[in-house]
N, C-alpha and C positions, 0 to 999 in steps of 0.2 A: 661449788654445788654441794645439792647433796649426792652420798653415795647409790641412789638410788638410780643406774646408770644403765637406759636402754642396750640390751644385748645386741640385739641386730635394730639397728636403723635404716629407712626405707626413707628414700628420697624423689620425689616427682620435681624433676626440674621444668619449672613453667615459667613463661613470662622474657623469655630472650625474645622473641618477636616485637610483641609491645615494648619492651626497653628502649629495640633501638628507633623504632616510629618515633616514642614520644621523644628522639630527638633528633627527629630528620634524615635520621638513618637507613639505611636498605637491613633486611630483616636478618639476613649474613653477617652483619658488624654484631647483630645480639648473640647471636648462635656462639660466635667466636670467641666475646665478653665471658658468656653461659662456660663454653667449653674452661678459660682460665678460671672462672669462680669454683666450680668443681676439683680441679687440680690445685687448687687453696685450700677449700673446704676438707678436703681429704684427709691430711693430717691431724687438723685440727680435733675432727673426729676418731680417728685413734687416742692422739690426746685426749681426750675426755674419758677414755674407759669403755667405749666402745668396740664391741668385737667382730661385725661384722655392718656391712654400707652394701647399701643395692640402691642400684639410681635407675633411672626408668629414662634412656638417654635415646630411643627410637618406640616408635612400638607400631605393633601390625595395621593399624588404623592412618598410621601415619602416612601411609602410601598415596592417600588422597590427598596431599596435599599438592600444589604445583610443581611441576616437572623440577623447576628449574631450585628449588627451596631441598628438593630433597638429593638431587647432585649438589649441593652445599653441604648439607648436612652428612650425604656420604666420604664426601672430602674429607673435609674437617675430621671426621670420626679416625681415617683414617692416616691421619696426618697425627692424629693426637695419639693413636695406639703406638704407630710404629714409633715414633719419638718419644715417649716414654714408658714404652715396654720396661729397657733396663732400670730404671728405677723401682718400678714396682719388687722388681729383686733383688734390688738393693738394700730396699726399706724391709721386706722380708715379709713382702704382703701375700697373701696367696688372691689367684684371680680367679674368676671365675665369668663365662658369658652363656648369659641368661637368654634364650629365644633360639629361634628357626633359621637355617642360612638359605632358604628361598630370596633370591631379589639382592641377595645381598654381594659386593662385589668377593672376587673368588679371591685377592691377594687378602681382604681384608679377614675374609673368611677362618685364611691359611693363620694369620694373626694370629688371631683369637685362639684360637687351638693351640698355640705353639705357646701363645703365655700362659694358657692355663695348663702347659706341663712343664713349661720353666720355673715355675711356680709352685707347683703341686705340692712340694716336703715342706712348705711353711704353713704354719697353722696357727698363731698368734693374732691374724688380722686377717676378714676376710673382706675383699674388691668385689661386688657382681655388677656387672654392666651391662642392662636388661635392651637389648639390639634387636629389633626388630619381634619384640616381644610383646603379647598379651596374654592377657589371666584365663582368658579362655582358652584360647590355643593352648597350651604348656597343659592344661586338666585335658584337653581331647588328646595331647600326644601322649598324657600317663594313659589314658584307658588303653589307648591304642598300643601301648607297650605291652598292658599285662591282659590284651585279647589274645596277644600271640605267645602267651605262657597259658591258654586256659586250657590244658591238659594237664598242668601242673599245679593251679589254683583256683579253689572251691571257691564260687563266687557265696553263698551261703555262711562263708567262713571269712569272708573279706573284709582288711579292716582299714580304716583310714590311712593308717598308715603305711600299707602296703603300697597305697594311691601316693601317697609324698612321699615314697623311695623311686617313683618312679616321673617324678616332676624335675623341673630344672635345678630348684631350691632344693633337692635332696641332701646337700650337705649342709643346708644351712637349719637355724632354730625357727621356731614362727617369729616374725615379725613383730615386735614390740613397741617401736612408734614409728606414725608415719609423718613425715614432714613432706606438705606439699606447697611450694609457693607461687605468687603471682595472683590469690584472690579467689581462684575455685575452688569446690568446696565436694569434689566425687574424686573417684578412685578411677576412674580414666580405665579401665581394665587391666590395673599392674596388682599381681600379685595378690588375688581376690581372696583365693583359700587361706593364704598364708597370713594374710593380714585379720583373717577369723578375729581374734580377740588384741588388732593392736589400737593403740591410744595412735589417735588422730589429731594434728596439729598443722592449722591452715595460717596462712600469713598474706598478706596482703604485700609483702615487698617481692618484688621482681628476683627470675633467680642469678641475672647478674648482679644484684645488690647485696646478695646473701652470702654474710661473710661471718668469723669465728663470733661475731656480739651476737647476729643473730640466733645462728649456733646456740650458744649458751642462753636465751630468750626459752629457747625453744626447749632447751636438756630441761633448765629448772622448771619448764610448768609441768613436762610428765615427772620429774622428781617430787611434785604435787599432790600425782595420782592416784588414788587405790584401784587395783584390779581384783574384781572378784569371781571373773572368770564364769558367770553364774549364780553366783552364791550372792547368801545374803550378809555375811557379814561385814561389818564396817569397821575401823579403825579405830579406838576409844578418844 
C-alpha cells in the first residue's frame, strides 16, 4: 500500500439489518455480526498506519427506529463495551465517546466515561465511538458551550478553531477519509464539519461483510487521490 495513509479514518457502519434480512434472519443477527466485524477491523486499521478511527454506531436519529430494534442495539452495545473494555487498555488504545448521554442507559454512560478515563494516557491510536451522536447536535452543543463563555469570547474575533475546540472531536484532527458501507452515498449527519475536506469512499459491501481486504481496497483508493484543499495545483 502507498505511504499515503489517512491519519483520521471515519466509518459509517451501514447494512447490518439488510445483511440479516437477505438471509432470512432477524435484523438483530445482523447487528451482532456487525459488532463482530468492528472488533476485527479495529486492529487492521491500526496496523495500516491510521492513528485515529471514528465509528458511527448509533445516531440521534436512530431513536426513530422500532423500539424492539433500539432495545437490541442498546443491549448489544452494553455487552460489547463491558466485554472488551479491558482490551483497549491492553492494546494501548485511547478511547473517546462522541455524542450525548440523553436516553442512554445510565450503566452504559458510566462505562463509556470510565473507558475514557482508563485509557486517557495512551495517544498512539485513538478509537472514537459515536453513540447517540449527530453532527448538527455536536455543533449546537459546541455553540452552547461558547455562549456560556460569552463574557470572555469576542464574537467579532471568533475563529473556527474556537468552535472546534468545544466539539466532541476536539481531541482529533479533521477526517481524512470517510468510508460508508451498504451502498448509500450520504453523510447521514455524521461528523459534518469534521469532514469538510475528507475524501469519501462508498462501497456496496454490507458492513458485516467488510473485512481486511475491503479495508485495503478503500485505503488503496485513498492513496491515489490528490487533496488540494481548494487550490488548483495538480500532481505532475
